[in-house]
MARTOR-187286 format. One record per atom (N, C-alpha, C, CB): x, y, z. Coordinates in pm, whole numbers, plus 32768, in hexadecimal, padded with zeros to 4 digits. Atoms other than C-alpha are relative to their C-alpha. Glycine has a CB too. Layout:
BEGIN
XYZ;...
***
This chain:
BEGIN
8035805A807F;A703B1F0ACBB;80377F858008;802380367F6F;7FAB80748002;A746B096ACD9;7FDA7F9A7F90;7FFB7FBC8088;800C80788054;A716AF41ABEC;8034806C7F8C;7F567FA47FF2;7FB97FE080B6;A725AF7EAA5A;7F5380397FEE;804E7F347F6A;80727F9E8047;A62DB050A999;802D7FB07F70;801A80D6800A;8012803C8096;A5D7AFCCA84E;80357F867FE8;803B80507F99;7FAD80797FF7;A68BAEC6A7A4;7F867F638005;806D801A80A4;806E80797FBE;A534ADC3A7DB;80227F857FA8;7F4380297FEF;7FE9806A8063;A576AD03A6AA;80887FBE800D;7FF180387F76;7F7680397FE7;A6E7ACCAA6FD;7FF87FC0807C;807180668001;801580027F9E;A6A9AC87A850;7F937F3F8016;7FC280A28017;805B80717FF6;A58CAB88A7F0;802E7FA87FC3;7F86800C7FD9;7FAF80528066;A671AAE7A6C8;80597FA98070;8067806B7F88;7F8E804C7FA3;A79BAAA4A7F4;7FB57F888065;80568083806F;803680737F8D;A696A9F3A8E0;7FDD7FA27FB1;7F7F80238065;802180A18035;A61DA919A7C4;80667FCB7FF1;7FB77FE37F7F;7F5080728014;A782A89FA779;80267FCC809F;80C080827FBB;7FC580487F6A;A7BFA876A8F4;7FBE7F7D803D;7FEC806C807D;8044807F7FFC;A689A793A909;80067F987F8E;7F7F801D8013;801C80478084;A6DEA6E7A7B7;80117F76801B;805D802C7F89;7FE380857FEB;A757A598A841;80697FB67F88;7F727FBA8007;7F7F8022802E;A875A5A3A77D;8066804B7FC5;7FF37FB47FB9;7F897FA47FF2;A9D8A62EA715;7FAD805B7FAE;80A47FD27FCA;80367F9E806A;A9A3A78EA6A6;8070804E7FF8;7F7980558021;7F9B7F947FEA;AAB9A88AA62A;7FD080767FA3;809D7FCD7FDC;80317F93800E;AA5EA9E8A617;806380717FFC;7FA7800B8059;7F5B7F978037;AB0DAAFAA578;7F9380B6802E;80427FE37ED7;80217F727FE8;AAA2AC63A5F5;806680667FFB;7FC9800C8079;7FA47F8F8027;AB3EAD8AA546;7FBD80937FEB;80447FD77F7B;80377F71801B;AB06AF07A51A;80828060803A;7F5B801E805D;7F9D7FA87FC7;ABC8B03AA574;801280138067;7FFF805D7FE7;7FE57FDC7F52;AC79B098A6B5;7F9E804B8010;808B8050803A;80507F7A7FA9;ABA5B152A78C;7F757FB57FEF;800580C37FAA;808680128024;AA62B092A718;7F997FC88050;80007FBF7F9F;804880607F90;AA08AFADA83A;801F7F8A7FF7;7F737FF98001;800180A08023;AA85AE59A7CF;7FFF7FA58093;809B7FD67F9D;7FDA800E7F67;AB28AE17A922;7F777FF3806F;805D80938028;80707FEB7F91;AA07AEA0A9DB;7F827FBA7FD9;7FDD809C8016;805E804E8038;A90BADF6A90F;800E7F378026;8017802F7F57;8002808C7FCD;A996AC88A94F;7FFB7FE68096;80737FBE7FCF;801F7FE07F84;A9D4ACECAABE;7F8D7FE08049;800780698002;80A77FF57FDE;A85CAD46AAFA;7FBF7F957FC8;7FB280847FC6;804480878070;A7D5AC19A9FD;80287F798058;80607FF47F3B;7FEE80997FDB;A891AB09AA97;8060802A80B6;80837F927F58;800980017F9E;A8AEAB86AC09;7FFA7FBA806B;7FD780227FFB;7FF480587FB4;A931AA9CACFB;80187F647FA6;7F878011805B;8000807C802B;A94CA983ABEB;809F7FFB7FC2;7F7D7FE47F95;7F6380018056;AACFA9BCAB72;80397FCB804D;8054807E7FD7;7FAA806B7FDA;ABB6A89DABB1;808D80298005;7FF07F907FA8;7F897FDF7FE5;ACBFA944AB4D;800D80947F96;80687F767FE5;804B7F9D804D;AD13AA80AABD;80A580678007;7F498049805C;7F7C7FA88013;AE60AB4EAA27;7FF3806C7F8D;80817F9C7FD9;7FE97F968092;AEAFAC7BA970;8097803B7FD9;7FA280978018;7F97802B803F;AFD7AC9AA8A0;803880A48043;7FF17FCC7F46;7FC27F757FCF;B0CFADC4A8F7;800D80577F98;80877FF7803F;7FFC7FBB808B;B0CCAED9A817;807B80287FB3;7FBE8073800B;7F7C7FE78044;B1CBAF00A716;808C80428015;7FE280327FAF;7F8C7FB97FD3;B28EAFFFA7B0;7FE1802C8096;801F807E7F9D;80317FF57F46;B2A6B051A934;802080967FF2;80787F96809D;802C7F817FDF;B29FB193A9E0;809080537FEF;7FB78004809C;7F507FD18043;B44EB1CFA94C;7FEE80167FB1;807C7FB87FE8;801A801680A5;B3CFB18CA803;80567F827FDF;803780917F97;7F9C806A803E;B4A4B071A7EA;7F8A7F628002;80B37FF08082;8058803D803D;B3F5AF43A74E;7FEC7F7F8059;80257FEF7F71;7FD0809B7F9E;B37BADEFA83E;7FEC7F857F9B;7F837FDB80A2;801E80288060;B3D5ACFAA766;7FCB7F6A8059;8076800D7F8C;803580837FEB;B37FAB5FA788;803F7FB68083;801B7FAD7F7D;7FC3802F7F3C;B43DAB27A8D2;7FB780208057;808680488049;805C7FB37F9C;B34FAC21A973;7F8E7FCE7FFF;7FED808A7FEC;807E805D8006;B23CABA7A8D8;7FEB7F95805D;7FF97FC07F88;801E809F7FFE;B269AA41A941;800F802480A5;807F7F757F9F;80057FE37F5C;B2E0AADCAAAA;7F6780298056;8068808B8017;80BA7FE67FCD;B189AB71AAD8;7FC57FB57FE4;7FA580667FD3;8040808A7FE9;B0E1AA46AA5E;7FD57FA58077;80467FBD7FCC;7FFF80407FB1;B16CA9A9AB44;7FE5800B80C0;805C7FE37FCF;80307FA87F8F;B120AA7BAC70;7F517FF98017;803280A27FD8;809E7FFD7FF3;AF89AA6EABEA;7FF87F74802B;7F9F80277F6F;801980897FEC;AFB4A8F5ABFE;80177FF180A6;806A7F9F7F9D;7FDF80187F65;B042A901AD5E;7F7B806B8069;80CA8045801E;80A07FB97FAD;AF09AA15ADCB;7F9D7FCE7FDD;7FD280927FEA;807E8031800E;AE14A92BAD4E;80177F7B804E;7FCD7FF57F67;7FF680617FD5;AEA7A81CAE3B;80497F687FCE;7F9C80068014;7F98806F804F;AFAFA741AD63;80608004807D;805580357F4F;7F887FE07FD5;B0BAA6EBAE36;807D80357FCB;80197FB28026;7FAE7FC9801B;B1FFA76CAE4C;80477FB97FAB;802E80298056;7FA4805D8035;B2E0A6F3AD57;807780647FAC;7FA67F8C7F99;7F857FBE8040;B3B1A7A8AC2E;7FB9802F7F99;80817FA67FD5;80237FC780AB;B390A8B6AAF0;80057FB07FB8;8052805F7FB7;7FE2805B8075;B33BA7F5A9F6;8054804B7FB9;7F8A7FD07FAA;7F927FCB8059;B453A811A8DC;7FA480587F69;80737F5E7FCC;80407FED8073;B353A847A7BA;7F637FC97FEC;80567FC77FA4;80857FFC8008;B1ECA85FA767;7FBB7FB08004;7FDE80287FB9;800780928000;B1C6A6D6A728;80027FE1807B;80647FB97FBB;7FD3800F7F59;B249A6ADA881;7F7B8055804D;80BC805F802C;80507F957FB4;B16CA7D1A907;7F487FC68003;801A80AB7F9C;808E806C7FE9;B030A73EA87C;7FE27F658049;7FD87FDF7F79;8025807B7F8C;B075A5E6A906;7FF77FFB8080;80477FA88001;800D7FC17F92;B083A673AA30;7F7380278032;804D80647FF2;80C07FC58018;AF40A707AA07;7F807F5D8012;7FE880537F08;804280A38021;AEAEA59FA9A2;7FEE7FCA809D;80847F807F95;8000804D7F9B;AF31A516AAD3;7FC8803E8070;80757FD48016;806E7FB77FA5;AE90A60FABCA;7F797FD37FE6;7FFD809B7FEC;80B87FE28011;AD53A613AB31;7FC37F688012;7FC3804A7F3F;803380977FAF;AD33A476AB5D;80047FF28087;80517F887FDE;7FCE7FFB7F78;ADCBA49EACA0;7F7E80128041;807080748020;80627FD47FC5;ACABA574ACEA;7F777FDD7FCC;801380778006;80A080038066;AB92A4FDAC1F;7FA87FA7807B;800C7F877F32;805280507F9C;AA76A496ACF9;7F897FD07FB9;7FD580558080;806E802B8020;A978A442ABE6;7FB3807E7FBF;7FC57FBF8075;805C7F868053;A8FFA5B4ABA4;802F80597FC3;7FB3804D8041;7FE37FF3805E;A936A6A5AAB9;808180488002;7FA380277FC8;7F817FAE7FEF;AA9DA731AA9D;8013805D7FA1;80737FB48001;7FCC7F828057;AAD9A895A9FA;80658026801F;7FBD80707FFE;7F567FC0802B;AC33A904A989;7FE580747FC4;80687FA57F8B;80067F7F8022;AC44AA6EA943;8058802B7FF0;7FD180438037;7F457F97804A;AD6EAB10A866;7FD88040800A;805F80147F72;7FF17F70802C;AD6AAC6AA86C;807E803D7FAE;7FFA80498078;7F987FD98036;AE21AD1CA799;80397F967F9D;805480268064;7FA5804E802C;AE95AC22A6E9;803C7FF97F71;7FD57F9A801E;7FAE7FCE801A;AF41ACBFA5B9;809C802E8023;7FC9802C7FF4;7F817FF07FBE;B03DAD29A6AE;80587F78801F;7FE180478083;7FBB805F7FB8;B098ABE9A711;807F7FBA7F6E;7F747F80804F;7FF780308059;B0F9ABB0A5AB;808C80487FCD;7F8680057FBE;7F667F9D8003;B27DAC4AA5B7;80107FB67F66;80A87FD8809C;7FAC80528044;B355AC04A481;80527F968013;803680347FDC;7FE580728001;B3B8AA9CA456;80197FA380A1;806F800C7FA6;8017803C7F8D;B316AA2CA581;7FCE7F9B7FDA;7FBD803A805A;8038807D8002;B26BA918A4EE;7F777FD2803A;80547FBE8033;80707FC67F9C;B134A9A1A597;7F837F937FA1;7FE480E27FFC;803E8016802C;B046A932A496;7FC47F7F7FF7;801D802E7FC5;800580A17FEC;B0C4A7D8A471;7FE77FB68066;80627FCD7FEA;7FF2804C7F66;B098A78FA5DF;7F57800A7FF9;8068806780A6;80A37FE28016;AF2DA814A5C8;7FA77FAD7FE7;7FE3804B7FA3;80028054807B;AEFDA754A4A0;7FD87F758047;809B7FFF7FA5;7FF8806F7FB4;AF6DA631A567;7FAB7FE48079;80737FFB8022;80327FF87F92;AEBEA665A6B7;7F5F80037FD0;803F80798051;808580188023;AD7CA68CA5F3;7FAA7F997FB3;7FEC80537FD2;802A808D807E;AD75A568A4FD;80457FA5801A;801C800D7F5B;7FCE808B7FAC;AE26A467A5C9;7FBC7FDF807A;80948007802F;803980207F50;ADA3A495A72E;7F6B80638028;809F8044808C;80597FAE7FEE;ACB4A5B2A759;7F437FED7FB2;805880757FD1;80588009802E;ABACA57AA634;7F937F64803E;803780117F7A;802580537FCF;AB5FA437A6BB;7FCC7FFA80AA;80587FC07FD8;802B7FC97F6D;AAFBA4B3A822;7F6F804C7FD7;8083807D804F;80B87FC1803B;A974A4DAA812;7FDE805E8071;7F607F6C7FFA;802D7FD17FBA;A96DA586A93B;808180947FFB;7FDD7F978075;7F857F98801B;AAA1A683A8E8;7FD8807A7FAA;807C7FB47FAF;7FFD7F898021;AA5FA7E6A889;8044804B7FD2;7FEF80288033;7F847F8E8005;AB72A8C4A7E0;7FF5808E7F9E;808A7FAC7FC3;80257F6C8033;AB39AA40A7BC;807480507FDC;7FB48053806C;7F647FA58054;AC62AB04A6F9;7FAE80737FE8;80597FB77F49;80067F8C800F;AC47AC70A6E8;80A6803D7FDC;7FB58030807C;7F8C7FAE803C;AD24AD69A609;7FB180827FD1;80557FAC7F79;80087F7E8047;AD0EAEC5A5CB;803B80567F7E;801B803B804F;7FD27FF58082;ADD7AE9EA47D;7FCF7FB87FB2;80717FF37FF0;806480548022;ACDAAE3CA3CB;80267FE07F6B;7F7080408017;7FE580648054;AD9EADDAA281;802C7F8E801E;8041801F7FB8;7FA2807E7FD8;AE7DAD08A33F;7F747F827FFC;8060801B80C5;8063806E7FE1;AD32AC31A3D0;7FD07FF87F94;7F99800D8067;805E8033806C;AC76AC3EA284;808E7FA87FB4;7FA080967F90;7FB9807F8035;ADDBAB8FA1C6;80217F90805E;807D80257FC6;7FA380607F8A;AE5BAAC2A2D6;7F787F97805F;806B80928094;805E805C7FED;AD01AA45A33A;7F857FE07FD6;7FF380028052;80AB80328011;AB87AA9EA2CF;80457FE07F4B;7F4880B28023;7FE980208083;AC54AA9AA149;80507F727FD6;804580737FD1;7FAC80648001;AD4EA994A19B;80057FBC7F98;7FF17FBA8057;800480778044;ADC1A8BDA087;80487F7E802A;8027801E7F8D;7FA480867FD6;AEB8A7CEA149;7FCC7F9E803E;806880188054;802580687FAF;AE6AA6EEA26A;7FA380428057;80717FB98045;80617FB07FAF;AD76A7FDA313;7F8D7FE77F9B;802980A88021;80767FD2804E;AC9CA800A1B5;7F807FB58046;80127FD87F57;809380567FBE;AB27A7C8A239;7FE97FD7807A;7FE87F867FCC;8033803D7F71;AB6AA794A396;7FDB8042805B;804E7FBD8041;80267F757F90;AAFCA8EAA44B;7F5F7FBD7FFD;801880DD7FB0;807380248010;A987A866A47E;7FB3805D8001;7FE17FB28046;80467F988000;A8F4A9BCA4C5;8065809B7FEB;7FB07FF08088;7FDA7F8F7FE2;A95EAB2AA47E;7FCF806C8017;803580137FCC;80267FA87FE8;A92CAC5FA514;8014807E7FEA;7FFB7FF18040;7FEE7F9E801D;A942AD9DA46A;7FEC807E8053;7FD27FF87FAA;80117F977F8C;A938AEADA5A5;7FFE80807FAF;808080008078;7FC97F838053;A8D0AFE6A4EF;7FC8808B8070;7FAA80047F40;80267FAE7F9E;A8B1B12CA59C;7F6280178041;802D806F7FCF;80857FD07FC2;A76AB1B5A659;7FA1803D7F8F;801D80748076;804E7F9F8067;A646B219A56A;7FC8807A8075;7F687F9E7F9E;80697F8F7FB4;A579B342A5C6;7FAD7FE78064;7FA580367FB0;8063800E7FC7;A48AB29EA671;802D7FD8809B;7FAF7FA57FB2;7FBF80357F79;A596B1F1A79A;806D80738009;80467F517FFB;7FE57F8A7FCC;A644B34BA791;7FA680448066;800E804A7F9D;807E7F957F85;A50CB3F5A837;7FF97FAD8060;7F4380287FD0;801880517F8D;A4EBB2C2A8FE;80697FF28075;7FE77F827FCD;7F757FF47FB0;A644B2DDA97E;7FFA80628057;807A801B7FAF;7FF77FA57FBD;A637B448A9C0;7FB17FE48096;7FD680687FAD;807480237FA9;A4CAB416AA66;803A7FBB808A;7F987F987FAD;800E80257F65;A557B339AB62;806180108047;7FE27F85801D;7F857FB97FC4;A69FB3EEABA9;7FB480828057;8079803B7F77;80457FB07FC1;A5C7B501AC02;802880A77FAB;80297FE580A8;7FBD7FB58067;A661B5D5AAE0;7F9580477FB4;80577FA67FA3;80787FBD8055;A53AB6A9AA68;8032805C7F74;7FA980708070;7FEE7FF080BB;A545B716A8E9;7F9A7FF27FAD;80587F987FBB;80628000803D;A47BB75BA7EC;80297FB07F8A;7FCD807D7FEF;7FD980848076;A462B648A6C1;802D80687F8B;7F5D7F827FC3;7FA47FBE806B;A4F3B74DA5E1;809A80158023;7FC6808D7FE0;7F727FF97F9D;A620B777A6D8;80327F4D7FFA;7FCF804380D1;7FBC80828012;A62FB5F9A6E5;802A7FDF7F6F;7FA67F928033;7FC480118054;A639B5E6A58A;809E80717FBF;7F907FEF7FBC;7F9C7FA8800D;A741B702A590;808F7F968038;7FD680978060;7F6380347FAF;A83BB657A684;7FFE7F6B7F9E;7FF87FDB80EC;800F808E8037;A7EFB4E7A5B8;805780327F8B;7F587FBA7FDD;7FB17FE18079;A8ACB5A5A486;80738002802F;7FE480777FB6;7F8C7FF17FE3;A9A1B601A55B;805E7F9C8082;7FF380868016;7FD980657F88;A9EEB4C4A670;7FD87F897F87;7F91800780B8;80128058805C;A978B3EAA52C;7F847FAA8059;80947FB27FD1;808C80897FCD;A851B2E8A64A;80797FE2801F;7F807F847F94;7FC580777FBA;A98CB289A6FD;800C7FED809C;80807FF87FD1;802F7FEE7F68;A936B23AA86D;80568022805B;7FCC7F938038;7F7E7FE47F73;AA96B26DA913;7FFC80977FE6;80CD7FAD7FEC;7FC97F9F7FF3;AA97B3C0A89F;7F8980498049;803B80307F83;80A480187FA1;A90DB3FAA906;801E80228075;7FB47F608011;800B80047F81;A94BB3AFAA3A;80688069803F;80117F758029;7F9B7F907FB2;AA3AB4D5AA90;7FA6807B7FE1;80B780137FB9;80517F977FD4;A90EB5D3AA5B;7FD58010807E;7FA180047FC1;7FF180057F49;A8E7B66BABC8;7F7280397FA5;808E806E8097;808D7FDC7FF7;A769B6CDAC08;800A80AC8030;7FAA7F918078;7FFA7F6D8013;A725B854AC13;805080477FA3;80218033806A;7FB87FEB8072;A7E7B876AADE;7FCB80327F90;80327F9E7FE0;80477FE68091;A780B911A99C;80447F607FAF;804780C17FA2;7F9F80668064;A7F8B811A84C;80AC80757FF0;7F8C7FE27F29;7F6E7FCF803F;A8FCB948A807;803B80058092;800880AB7F9A;7FBB7FFA7F74;A982B954A98E;804C7F7C8005;7F9380108084;7FB880A7800A;A9AEB7C0A97F;807580097F9C;7F887F787FBB;7F8E7FFD8051;AA59B7CFA848;808D8052801D;7FCC802C7F8E;7FB87FC37FEC;AB15B8E2A892;806D7FCF8070;7FBF805F800B;7FC3805B7F99;AB81B824A9D8;80407F7D7FEC;7FA77FE78052;7FEB80448044;ABB4B6F8A91C;808F7FF07FAF;7FA580127FCE;7F9F802A807D;ACB5B762A80E;805B80818018;7FAE7FF27F4D;7F9A7F958008;AD43B8D3A84C;8026801A8053;7FF080627FD9;7FFE7F9C7F5C;AD2AB941A9BE;80B07FC48017;7F5B7FB180B8;7F797FE57F8E;AE8EB925AA82;7FED7F508027;7FDC809980B2;7FFD80677FAC;AEC4B7A3AAE7;7F717FB67FA7;7FF6803380B8;80A58026802E;AD8FB74EA9F4;80247F547FE2;7FB7806D7F48;7FAD80AE7FEC;AD83B59AAA11;7FEE7FF47F67;7F9B7F5B8075;7FD97FE9806F;AD47B59BA8B1;803E80367F8D;7FE07FFF7FFB;7F897FA18059;AE5FB67FA82F;80457FB87FB0;807080488050;7FB580558054;AF2EB56FA7A9;7FC87F817FB3;80607FD7804D;8045805F7FEC;AE2AB470A763;80357FD87F74;7F698012802A;7FF88006808E;AE94B459A5D2;80997FA18016;800280AF7FA2;7F8C8070800A;B00CB3E6A629;800E7FB1804F;807380217FFA;7FF2806F7FC8;AFBDB305A726;7FBF7F857FC4;7FDD80148075;803580498054;AED4B25CA65B;80747F8B7F7D;7FA480767FC2;7F7780378070;AFEEB217A542;805E7FB0804A;806780837FB9;7FBF80757FBF;B0E3B1BAA667;7FBC7F768020;802C802E8078;803680697FB2;AFFDB0C5A6DD;7FCF7F717FB8;7F8F803F8043;7FF7804D8056;AFD1B02DA595;80D77FB47FA7;7F8F80647FA4;7F8380188058;B129B05CA4E7;809780038053;8000807A7F89;7F997FE87F9C;B296B00BA57C;804980577FCF;804B7F988029;7F947F9F8041;B31FB10CA4BF;7F9080A17FD2;80597F997F50;80937F8E8013;B1ECB21BA4A8;804480707FBA;7FAA804980A8;7FEE7F868024;B2B9B351A441;80127FCD7F65;807A80558050;800D80328098;B2E6B279A2DA;7FAC7FE37FD5;80347FAD7FD8;8058803C802B;B1A6B224A2A5;7FA580AE7FF4;7FCE7F6F8067;80337F7C801D;B14DB3C3A2CD;803B80657FAE;7FF180378068;7FCE7FB78059;B24CB43CA203;7FD07FE87F78;807B7FF58009;
***
């Protein structure tokens, strides 16, 4: 199975914004695993000039990823995008200034798409990230008619408070918002059919009540297995792929997930 299923409205909107001939600031948000990154990648395939994804709040050893590590990672993304070797930015203001310089140096008049994924993860405590993003957009990016900034985040409250409903310098700055919802029952049916997973509509409805229409989870369903067999393999059997999914989701959003679950 290749390409993207469903999401026609969202793909049409992203394509419309890509060809709008003015600066665009697009916020895409929704719960984890719902397909935000995949949507942007597919809708804007081959059109992304610079991409970066924030580091998870905690690494595999449980240690927090701080501002220094986030900035180092951003610098590495700039280098992967073709920026000449320089130095790790000292703060987010300098990091976005380096991005501005890079985009100006590579600007050939065509649409430039900047894709910042997992945006809330970059906003570590006392990092000044929001101020720097505000400066980047209000001072420079919004005046570039060929620039399209697309940001994604799974922490919905952060996205709403800091971007969509921001009352500070980013108030009213997003030009379009996409809240990506789980698949509808019709999209679930199309997804399973495309994957070669044979299920009755009753079983598809049952699966939707378990998996919530989340494409990432649905993609693990195996051909030739019944609904019960697939659910058992995903959640209850030895080495089940989604056995610890609840804990992983909390750890991906909160630096101290154990405090949130107590």
